[in-house]
C-alpha positions in Angstrom: -26.7 29.7 32.4 -26.0 28.9 36.1 -25.7 25.2 35.3 -22.6 26.0 33.3 -20.8 26.7 36.6 -21.4 23.2 37.6 -20.7 21.5 34.3 -17.7 23.4 33.0 -14.6 24.4 35.1 -13.4 27.9 34.5 -10.1 28.9 33.1 -9.1 30.2 36.5 -10.0 26.8 38.1 -8.0 25.0 35.4 -5.0 27.2 36.1 -5.2 26.6 39.8 -5.5 22.9 39.2 -2.5 22.9 37.0 -0.5 24.9 39.6 -1.5 22.4 42.3 -0.4 19.6 40.0 3.0 21.3 39.4 3.3 21.9 43.2 2.7 18.3 43.9 5.2 17.2 41.3 7.7 19.7 42.8 7.1 18.3 46.3 7.5 14.8 45.0 10.8 15.7 43.4 11.9 17.3 46.6 11.0 14.1 48.6 12.8 12.0 46.1 16.0 14.1 46.2 15.8 14.2 50.0 15.7 10.4 50.4 18.0 9.7 47.5 20.6 12.1 48.8 21.3 9.7 51.7 22.4 7.0 49.3 24.5 9.4 47.3 26.1 10.8 50.5 26.8 7.3 51.8 28.6 6.3 48.6 30.7 9.4 48.8 31.4 9.0 52.5 32.4 5.4 52.0 34.9 6.4 49.2 36.4 9.0 51.5 36.8 6.6 54.4 38.3 4.0 52.2 40.8 6.5 50.8 41.8 7.8 54.3 42.2 4.2 55.6 44.5 3.4 52.6 46.6 6.4 53.6 46.9 5.4 57.2 47.8 1.8 56.3 50.5 3.2 54.1 51.8 5.3 56.9 51.9 2.3 59.2 53.6 0.2 56.6 56.3 2.8 56.2 56.9 3.0 59.9 56.6 -0.6 61.4 57.3 0.6 64.9 54.4 3.0 65.0 51.9 0.6 66.5 54.3 -0.4 69.2 54.5 3.2 70.5 51.1 3.9 72.1 51.6 7.7 72.2 52.4 7.9 68.6 49.4 5.7 67.7 47.1 7.9 69.8 48.6 11.0 68.1 47.9 9.6 64.6 44.3 8.7 65.5 43.7 12.0 67.1 45.1 14.0 64.2 42.9 12.2 61.6 39.9 12.5 63.8 40.5 16.2 64.3 41.1 17.2 60.7 38.6 14.7 59.0 36.0 14.3 61.7 36.2 10.5 61.6 36.5 8.1 64.5 39.7 6.1 64.2 40.2 2.8 66.0 43.1 0.4 66.1 42.3 -3.2 67.0 44.7 -6.1 67.6 44.3 -9.6 66.1 42.3 -10.7 69.2 39.7 -7.9 68.9 41.1 -5.8 71.7 41.0 -2.0 71.1 44.6 -0.7 71.2 43.7 3.0 70.4 40.6 5.0 69.8 40.3 8.7 68.8 37.1 9.2 70.8 38.0 7.1 74.0 40.8 7.9 76.5 43.5 5.2 76.8 42.5 4.6 80.4 39.0 3.6 79.4 40.0 1.3 76.5 39.9 -1.8 78.7 36.2 -1.2 79.4 35.4 -1.4 75.6 33.9 -4.6 74.2 35.9 -7.0 72.2 35.6 -5.9 68.4 36.7 -9.2 66.8 33.0 -10.1 65.9 32.2 -6.8 64.4 30.9 -7.3 60.8 33.5 -5.0 59.2 36.4 -6.7 61.2 35.2 -10.1 60.0 35.1 -8.9 56.4 38.6 -7.4 56.7 39.9 -10.7 58.2 38.4 -12.6 55.2 39.3 -10.2 52.4 41.6 -7.6 53.7 38.8 -4.9 53.7 35.3 -4.6 55.1 32.5 -2.1 55.7 29.1 -1.9 57.3 26.3 0.5 58.3 25.1 -0.1 61.8 24.1 1.5 65.1 26.9 2.5 67.5 26.2 1.7 71.1 29.0 4.0 72.2 27.9 7.1 70.2 24.2 6.1 70.2 23.8 6.9 66.4 24.1 5.1 63.1 27.6 5.0 61.7 29.5 3.8 58.6 32.5 1.6 59.5 35.4 0.8 57.2 38.1 -1.7 58.4 41.4 -2.6 56.9 43.8 -5.4 57.7 47.2 -4.0 58.9 50.4 -5.2 57.3 51.7 -8.6 58.5 48.3 -9.2 60.1 49.3 -7.1 63.2 45.6 -6.1 63.6 43.0 -3.9 62.1 42.5 -0.2 61.4 38.9 1.0 61.5 37.5 4.4 60.5 33.9 5.4 61.3 31.8 8.4 60.4 28.3 9.4 61.3 25.4 11.1 59.4 26.1 14.6 60.8 27.2 16.0 57.4 24.3 14.2 55.7 21.8 15.7 58.1 23.2 19.1 57.5 23.1 18.6 53.7 19.5 17.4 53.9 18.4 20.3 56.1 20.1 22.8 53.7 18.4 21.1 50.8 15.0 21.4 52.4 15.5 25.1 53.0 16.5 25.6 49.4 13.6 23.6 48.0 11.2 25.5 50.3 12.5 28.8 49.0 12.2 27.8 45.4 8.7 26.4 46.0 7.6 29.6 47.6 9.0 31.7 44.7 7.3 29.3 42.2 3.9 29.5 43.9 4.2 33.3 44.2 5.1 33.7 40.5 2.4 31.3 39.5 -0.2 33.1 41.5 0.8 36.4 39.9 0.5 34.9 36.3 -2.8 33.3 37.2 -4.2 36.6 38.5 -3.0 38.4 35.3 -4.5 35.8 33.0 -7.7 35.9 34.9 -7.9 39.7 34.8 -6.8 40.1 31.1 -8.5 37.1 29.5 -10.9 35.2 31.7 -12.9 38.2 33.1 -13.4 39.9 29.7 -14.7 36.6 28.2 -17.0 36.1 31.1 -18.4 39.6 30.9 -18.8 39.3 27.1 -20.9 36.2 27.6 -23.0 37.8 30.3 -23.7 40.9 28.3 -24.5 38.9 25.2 -27.0 36.7 27.0 -28.7 39.6 28.6 -28.9 41.8 25.5 -32.4 40.7 24.5 -34.0 41.7 27.9 -32.4 45.1 28.3 -34.9 48.0 28.5 -34.4 50.8 26.0 -31.4 52.9 27.0 -30.7 50.8 30.1 -27.3 49.4 31.0 -26.8 45.7 31.0 -27.6 44.0 34.3 -24.8 42.7 36.5 -24.8 38.9 36.6 -23.4 37.4 39.7 -22.9 33.9 38.3 -19.6 33.1 36.6 -19.6 31.3 33.2 -17.0 28.9 32.1 -14.7 30.1 29.4 -14.5 26.9 27.5 -18.2 27.0 27.0 -18.1 30.7 26.2 -15.7 30.0 23.4 -17.7 27.0 22.3 -20.9 29.1 22.2 -19.2 31.9 20.4 -17.5 29.8 17.7 -19.6 26.7 17.6 -21.5 28.0 14.6 -18.3 28.6 12.7 -16.9 25.2 13.7 -20.1 23.4 12.6 -20.0 25.2 9.3 -16.4 24.4 8.7 -16.8 20.8 9.7 -19.8 20.4 7.4 -17.9 22.1 4.6 -14.9 19.8 5.3 -17.1 16.8 5.3 -18.7 17.9 1.9 -15.2 18.5 0.4 -14.0 15.1 1.7 -17.1 13.4 0.3 -16.7 15.0 -3.1 -13.0 14.1 -3.0 -13.8 10.5 -2.3 -16.3 10.4 -5.1 -13.8 12.0 -7.5 -11.1 9.5 -6.4 -13.5 6.6 -6.9 -14.4 7.8 -10.3 -10.7 8.3 -11.3 -9.8 4.9 -10.0 -12.6 3.3 -12.1 -11.6 5.1 -15.3 -10.0 3.0 -18.0 -8.2 6.1 -19.1 -4.9 6.9 -17.4 -4.8 10.1 -15.4 -1.5 11.8 -14.3 -1.2 15.2 -12.6 2.2 16.9 -13.2 3.6 20.0 -11.6 4.9 22.8 -13.7 8.5 21.4 -13.4 7.4 17.9 -14.5 7.0 16.2 -11.1 4.3 13.5 -10.8 1.8 14.7 -8.2 -0.9 12.0 -8.6 -1.6 8.9 -10.7 -4.6 6.6 -11.0 -4.2 2.8 -11.4 -4.9 2.8 -15.2 -2.1 5.2 -15.8 0.3 2.8 -14.0 -0.7 0.0 -16.3 -0.9 1.9 -19.6 2.5 3.6 -19.1 4.2 0.6 -17.6 4.8 2.2 -14.2 4.9 0.4 -10.9 1.4 -0.8 -9.9 0.0 0.2 -6.6 -1.3 -2.2 -3.9 -4.1 0.0 -2.6 -7.1 1.0 -4.7 -7.1 4.7 -4.0 -5.8 7.6 -6.1 -2.2 8.1 -5.2 -1.2 11.7 -4.3 2.0 13.4 -3.4 3.8 16.7 -3.7 7.1 17.9 -5.2 8.6 17.9 -1.7 8.1 14.1 -1.5 10.6 13.6 -4.4 13.1 10.9 -3.6 16.7 10.7 -4.6 17.4 9.2 -8.1 16.9 5.5 -8.2 15.0 5.3 -4.9 11.5 4.1 -4.5 8.9 6.3 -2.6 6.1 4.4 -1.0 4.2 6.0 1.9 1.9 4.3 4.4 -1.0 5.1 2.1 0.5 2.8 -0.5 1.3 5.3 -3.3 3.4 4.2 -6.2 7.1 5.0 -6.7 6.4 7.4 -9.5 4.6 9.9 -7.3 6.9 12.7 -6.2 9.5 11.9 -8.9 10.3 13.6 -12.2 8.2 12.4 -15.1 11.4 12.2 -17.2 12.8 9.6 -14.8 9.8 7.3 -14.5 8.3 7.5 -18.0 9.6 4.9 -20.5 8.2 6.3 -23.7 10.8 8.7 -25.2 8.3 10.5 -27.5 6.1 11.1 -24.4 9.0 12.5 -22.4 9.9 15.0 -25.1 6.2 15.9 -25.6 5.7 16.6 -21.9 8.9 18.5 -21.7 7.6 20.9 -24.4 4.3 21.5 -22.6 4.8 25.2 -22.4 5.6 25.7 -26.1 2.8 27.2 -28.1 3.4 25.0 -31.2 3.3 21.7 -29.3 0.8 19.3 -30.8 -2.3 18.9 -28.6 -2.4 15.1 -29.0 0.4 12.5 -29.1 0.0 9.0 -30.6 2.3 6.2 -29.2 2.4 3.1 -31.4 2.5 -0.3 -29.8 6.1 -1.5 -29.7 9.2 -1.8 -27.6 8.4 1.3 -25.4 4.7 0.5 -25.0 2.6 -2.7 -25.0 -0.4 -0.6 -26.0 -1.4 1.8 -28.7 -1.9 5.1 -26.8 -3.5 8.5 -27.4 -2.2 11.2 -25.0 -3.5 14.6 -24.2 -2.0 17.3 -22.0 -4.0 20.2 -20.6 -2.8 23.0 -18.4 -4.5 23.5 -15.0 -4.4 26.9 -13.3 -4.5 26.5 -9.5 -5.7 29.1 -7.1 -2.2 29.9 -5.9 -1.1 30.7 -9.5 1.1 27.7 -9.8 0.6 25.8 -13.1 0.0 22.1 -13.2 -0.8 19.7 -16.0 -3.4 17.0 -16.5 -2.0 14.1 -18.7 -4.7 11.9 -20.1 -3.7 8.5 -21.6 -6.2 6.5 -23.6 -5.7 2.9 -24.7 -6.7 2.8 -28.4 -5.2 -0.6 -29.0 -8.6 -2.2 -29.7 -9.7 0.7 -31.9 -6.5 0.5 -33.9 -6.9 -3.3 -34.2 -10.5 -2.9 -35.3 -9.4 -0.3 -37.8 -6.8 -2.6 -39.2 -9.3 -5.5 -39.3 -11.7 -3.3 -41.1 -9.1 -2.2 -43.6 -8.0 -5.8 -44.2 -11.6 -7.0 -44.4 -12.4 -4.4 -47.1 -9.3 -5.2 -49.0 -9.9 -9.0 -48.8 -13.6 -8.6 -49.7 -12.7 -6.4 -52.6 -10.2 -9.0 -53.8 -12.6 -11.9 -53.4 -15.3 -10.0 -55.3 -12.9 -8.8 -57.9 -11.6 -12.3 -58.9 -15.0 -13.8 -60.0 -16.2 -10.5 -61.4 -13.0 -10.3 -63.6 -13.7 -13.8 -64.8 -17.3 -13.1 -65.6 -16.4 -9.9 -67.4 -13.6 -11.6 -69.4 -15.7 -14.5 -70.5 -18.7 -12.2 -71.3 -16.5 -9.9 -73.4 -15.1 -12.9 -75.3 -18.6 -14.1 -76.1 -19.6 -10.6 -77.2 -16.6 -10.4 -79.5 -17.6 -13.6 -81.5 -17.2 -16.6 -79.2 -20.9 -16.7 -78.8 -21.2 -18.1 -82.3 -18.5 -20.7 -81.7 -20.3 -23.8 -80.4 -17.0 -25.3 -79.0 -16.1 -22.4 -76.7 -19.6 -21.0 -76.0 -20.6 -23.8 -73.7 -17.4 -23.8 -71.5 -17.5 -20.0 -71.3 -21.1 -19.9 -70.1 -20.2 -22.6 -67.6 -17.4 -20.5 -66.2 -19.6 -17.5 -66.0 -22.2 -19.5 -64.1 -19.6 -21.0 -61.7 -18.2 -17.5 -60.9 -21.7 -16.2 -60.4 -22.3 -19.0 -57.9 -19.0 -18.1 -56.2 -20.1 -14.5 -56.0 -23.5 -15.6 -54.6 -21.8 -17.7 -51.9 -19.4 -14.9 -51.0 -22.2 -12.4 -50.7 -24.4 -14.8 -48.7 -21.5 -15.5 -46.3 -20.9 -11.7 -45.9 -24.6 -11.3 -45.2 -24.6 -14.1 -42.7 -21.5 -12.7 -40.9 -23.1 -9.2 -40.9 -26.3 -10.6 -39.4 -24.4 -12.4 -36.7 -22.5 -9.3 -35.7 -25.7 -7.2 -35.8 -27.6 -9.7 -33.6 -25.1 -10.9 -30.9 -27.9 -12.1 -28.6 -30.2 -15.1 -29.5 -33.9 -14.2 -29.7 -36.0 -17.3 -30.7 -34.4 -20.3 -29.1 -35.7 -23.8 -29.8 -34.8 -27.3 -28.7 -33.2 -28.7 -31.8 -32.3 -32.4 -32.5 -28.5 -32.2 -33.1 -28.3 -35.5 -35.0 -31.0 -34.4 -37.5 -29.1 -31.2 -38.2 -25.9 -33.1 -38.8 -27.7 -35.4 -41.3 -29.1 -32.2 -43.0 -25.6 -30.9 -43.4 -24.4 -34.2 -44.8 -27.3 -34.2 -47.3 -26.3 -30.7 -48.4 -22.8 -32.0 -49.4 -24.0 -35.5 -50.6 -22.8 -34.9 -54.2 -19.4 -33.9 -53.0 -19.1 -36.8 -50.6 -20.1 -39.3 -53.4 -17.8 -37.7 -55.9 -14.7 -37.9 -53.6 -15.7 -41.3 -52.1 -15.7 -39.7 -48.6 -17.6 -41.6 -45.9 -19.4 -39.4 -43.2 -20.2 -41.1 -39.9 -22.8 -39.5 -37.6 -22.3 -40.7 -34.0 -24.4 -38.0 -32.3 -27.0 -39.5 -29.9 -30.7 -39.5 -31.1 -32.0 -37.8 -27.9 -29.5 -35.0 -27.7 -31.1 -31.6 -28.2 -29.5 -28.1 -28.1 -31.2 -24.8 -27.3 -30.3 -22.6 -30.3 -31.8 -20.7 -33.2 -32.2 -23.1 -36.2 -30.4 -20.8 -38.5 -27.3 -20.5 -36.3 -27.1 -24.3 -35.8 -27.3 -24.7 -39.6 -24.5 -22.2 -40.2 -22.2 -23.9 -37.7 -22.8 -27.5 -38.9 -22.9 -26.6 -42.7 -19.5 -24.8 -42.5 -17.8 -27.4 -40.3 -19.1 -30.3 -42.4 -18.4 -28.4 -45.6 -14.8 -27.8 -44.6 -14.3 -31.4 -43.5 -15.5 -32.5 -47.0 -13.7 -29.8 -49.0 -10.3 -30.3 -47.4 -10.4 -34.1 -47.1 -8.6 -36.6 -49.3 -10.4 -38.9 -51.8 -11.7 -41.9 -50.0 -11.3 -40.2 -46.7 -13.7 -40.1 -43.7 -15.6 -37.5 -41.8 -16.7 -38.4 -38.2 -19.2 -36.3 -36.3 -19.8 -37.2 -32.6 -20.2 -36.0 -29.0 -17.9 -36.6 -26.1 -20.5 -37.8 -23.5 -18.3 -37.0 -20.5 -18.0 -33.3 -21.4 -20.8 -32.8 -24.0 -18.4 -31.6 -26.6 -19.4 -31.8 -30.3 -16.5 -32.7 -32.6 -16.1 -32.8 -36.4 -13.1 -34.8 -37.5 -11.7 -35.4 -41.0 -8.8 -37.3 -42.5 -7.8 -34.4 -44.8 -4.7 -32.3 -45.5 -4.5 -30.8 -42.0 -3.4 -27.4 -40.9 0.1 -26.2 -39.8 0.4 -25.8 -36.1 1.6 -22.2 -36.3 -1.4 -21.2 -38.3 -4.1 -22.7 -36.0 -4.5 -19.5 -33.9 -5.6 -17.5 -37.0 -7.9 -19.9 -38.8 -11.0 -18.2 -37.4 -10.1 -14.9 -38.9 -12.0 -13.6 -41.9 -10.6 -14.5 -45.3 -7.6 -16.3 -43.7 -6.3 -19.3 -45.6 -3.9 -21.5 -43.7 -1.7 -22.3 -46.7 -1.6 -22.4 -50.5 -3.1 -25.9 -50.7 -6.2 -24.7 -48.9 -6.3 -21.4 -50.8 -6.7 -23.3 -54.0 -9.9 -24.9 -52.8 -13.2 -23.3 -53.8 -14.4 -21.2 -50.8 -14.9 -17.7 -49.5 -12.6 -17.9 -46.4 -15.4 -16.8 -44.1 -16.8 -20.2 -43.0 -14.8 -20.5 -39.8 -15.4 -16.8 -38.9 -19.1 -17.5 -39.3 -18.8 -20.6 -37.0 -17.0 -18.5 -34.4 -19.5 -15.7 -34.3 -22.5 -18.0 -34.3 -21.1 -20.0 -31.4 -20.2 -16.9 -29.5 -23.9 -15.9 -29.4 -24.4 -18.8 -27.0 -21.2 -18.7 -25.1 -19.9 -21.8 -27.0 -16.1 -22.2 -27.0 -14.7 -23.3 -30.3 -11.3 -25.0 -30.7 -9.3 -26.7 -33.4 -6.7 -29.5 -33.4 -4.8 -30.6 -36.4 -1.9 -32.8 -37.6 -0.4 -31.8 -41.0 -1.1 -34.5 -43.5 -3.4 -36.5 -41.2 -6.5 -34.4 -40.7 -8.2 -31.8 -38.4 -10.6 -31.9 -35.5 -12.9 -29.1 -34.6 -14.5 -29.1 -31.1 -17.5 -27.1 -29.7 -18.3 -27.1 -26.0 -22.1 -27.5 -25.9 -22.4 -27.6 -22.1 -24.3 -24.2 -22.0 -26.9 -25.1 -24.7 -27.7 -28.7 -24.1 -31.3 -29.3 -23.1 -31.6 -30.8 -19.6 -34.4 -33.3 -19.3 
């Protein structure tokens, strides 16, 4: 353990180092004050000299004959010098000294001419001047302040030396030295107390602990002479706990990150509410489903009731949480039924689930569930789960409509068959005039039932097999001709001309049955809803490889185009009167969707329709 002495400084050494640092800072402050005091003192001295010179000039202005009486001039200069400690000099306009408080009048003639002194030159130019310079007479640095006398009779100059400054600085040094000594003494006492009360016991504890394994039975622990460093002692004593806490914190953080990632990926909305209805956390799905403000960042937003903002304000921290976090749920939620349901969370008879229908308050059909969460501190919180059931409700409505439409489509021919059969059984069978037409009607309705059931089976098979299995390279032109042959009788009866412009070498990768369903239904509709003598044109846009089937029939109203691929949907009464099941275009859409083929429709009412299939994904590349 001796190497710890070299690697880790002790607490005592750290304290001594800190004291040395504080002492150095104290000395630096003392030096700064010592040298800055000269500037402060000089400014004060200059103000005092200026004020006294103003007073003397005022006295001379009040008594114009003062300067002409040498004894009175000497008395004034001596009085000011005696009571203020300044040197006072009166100089005439030529620079000759007329009076000086520190030089006898008999020796004035021996003094140098003062006209070129800096302060005198400044006074001559501006009425007032000052300068710091060395005095050859007094052999010390002096501050000189000169004033121009009234009517330019000469100059009044006051001078002061650094005697007071030196006294102030010496006194300051003594005070600073006293305080520094007291500081060091007090610091040494505190250091000794800390060392004795804290440092030494920790060192001894480490020594005893390290020597415990080698003690003889019943022997006292050996006395170690090496000192151990307290920082390492604490590190050794608590490192195990620190490592465990750090590992536990890392595990908790990792689990939290996983939970946040899971919550952010959920399509269900998750909100955590406090017992008094404040939003504590919200995942991105909840913001979308409930129409709250979306968040820029992709992490679960968290907050606390203390983060609540004032009404109408928006809270957004550096983490990018949304405005709803930290605010009351009643203020941020838009669904009134949800607000009342959450408000009644503590009531025992509150329904466990809430349905919110799609409408003005919500763009989705929502299913909400509220569960109480008991925290370790006893405070109750609530977990609000919001599920988007729009698609399920839509599918349920589609299913109900499909069953109703299928029942209606099956009921109509069955009713006809039943009616004609009952008429035949009641005696019409023996009537040769009505027997034939009745049997024909029964046969036609049976065929209609067969087509309907076959279309239902085709649609069911397409939905049960959404992925193609046995793809072949099929000649598109040949399948168009096959569809035309299927409706040849109808074409000839109505005088409709079908033109096949599909290239001979164009092949598509599809299952034969699916291609037949698509072309048979598109060509069949083009023939069925065409006008007598009309035309059906089938071709391919070579630039985009799009198959189109165009007719010159009755057309489809523009507002009904988005729904024509729904099951049993008939665009208008004129199309509903045509013989059909209403499932043809739905079959086309499902068959094309197996291959990623987009299907579109264009129509002009009274002029015809044009159906387009994008074959880019299924065209064979040679």
